[in-house]
C-alpha positions in Angstrom: 59.9 136.1 141.4 57.4 134.9 138.9 55.2 132.3 138.1 53.6 131.3 134.6 55.5 134.4 133.0 53.7 136.4 135.7 55.4 138.6 138.4 54.2 137.7 141.8 56.8 139.0 144.1 58.9 142.3 144.3 61.4 144.1 146.3 62.9 147.5 146.5 65.8 148.7 148.0 68.3 151.7 148.5 71.4 152.6 150.3 75.0 151.2 150.3 78.4 151.8 151.5 78.8 155.2 153.2 79.5 158.2 151.0 82.6 159.0 152.9 84.1 155.4 152.1 86.0 156.3 148.9 88.8 153.8 149.1 88.5 151.3 146.6 89.9 148.4 148.5 87.6 149.0 151.6 84.5 149.0 149.2 85.6 145.8 147.7 86.1 144.6 151.4 82.5 145.7 152.4 80.9 144.0 149.1 82.8 140.7 149.5 81.6 140.5 153.1 78.1 141.4 152.1 78.0 138.8 149.5 79.0 136.1 152.0 76.5 137.5 154.6 73.6 137.0 151.9 74.7 133.4 151.5 73.4 132.9 155.0 69.6 133.7 154.1 67.1 131.2 155.8 64.3 129.7 154.0 62.0 131.2 157.1 63.1 134.6 156.4 64.2 134.9 152.6 64.6 138.5 152.6 68.2 139.7 152.2 70.6 137.8 154.6 70.5 136.3 158.3 69.7 138.3 161.2 73.1 138.3 162.3 76.5 137.3 160.7 80.1 138.2 161.8 83.3 137.4 160.0 86.8 139.3 159.2 86.2 141.8 161.8 82.8 143.0 160.4 79.3 142.5 161.6 76.1 142.2 159.2 72.8 142.7 161.0 69.4 142.4 159.2 66.4 143.8 161.0 63.3 142.5 159.3 59.7 143.1 159.9 56.6 141.1 158.2 56.7 138.0 156.1 57.1 137.3 152.4 53.7 138.8 151.8 54.7 142.4 153.0 58.0 143.2 154.6 60.5 145.9 155.3 63.9 146.0 156.7 67.3 147.6 157.3 70.6 145.8 156.9 73.7 147.2 158.2 77.4 146.4 158.1 79.8 147.6 161.0 83.4 147.1 161.9 83.6 145.0 165.2 84.6 148.4 166.8 81.2 149.7 165.8 82.4 152.0 163.0 79.3 152.0 160.6 80.2 151.1 156.9 77.1 150.2 155.0 73.3 150.5 155.4 70.3 149.5 153.3 66.9 149.9 153.6 64.5 147.5 151.8 60.7 146.8 151.4 58.7 144.4 149.4 56.0 141.6 149.1 53.5 139.8 146.8 51.9 141.7 144.0 48.2 141.7 144.2 
């Protein structure tokens, strides 16, 4: 995010679909679901997606701590039977 051509906010993240998931159709399904979950982001917690989103046999969870000034979190996607599909860790905040 920037203001007056100066960067004021930053976020970094790493992770993604599990390494053992190599089937293209499964990967496309996971990331399509992720895009839908991220559309549910709230104004109160604008980091990644909502706390919980369920659809199409999958569950997205976002566990975030902190505020926009300084935050960190973990988002996961799993099947409704609990099988893990995706994990991403992120952190960020205002630049001083």
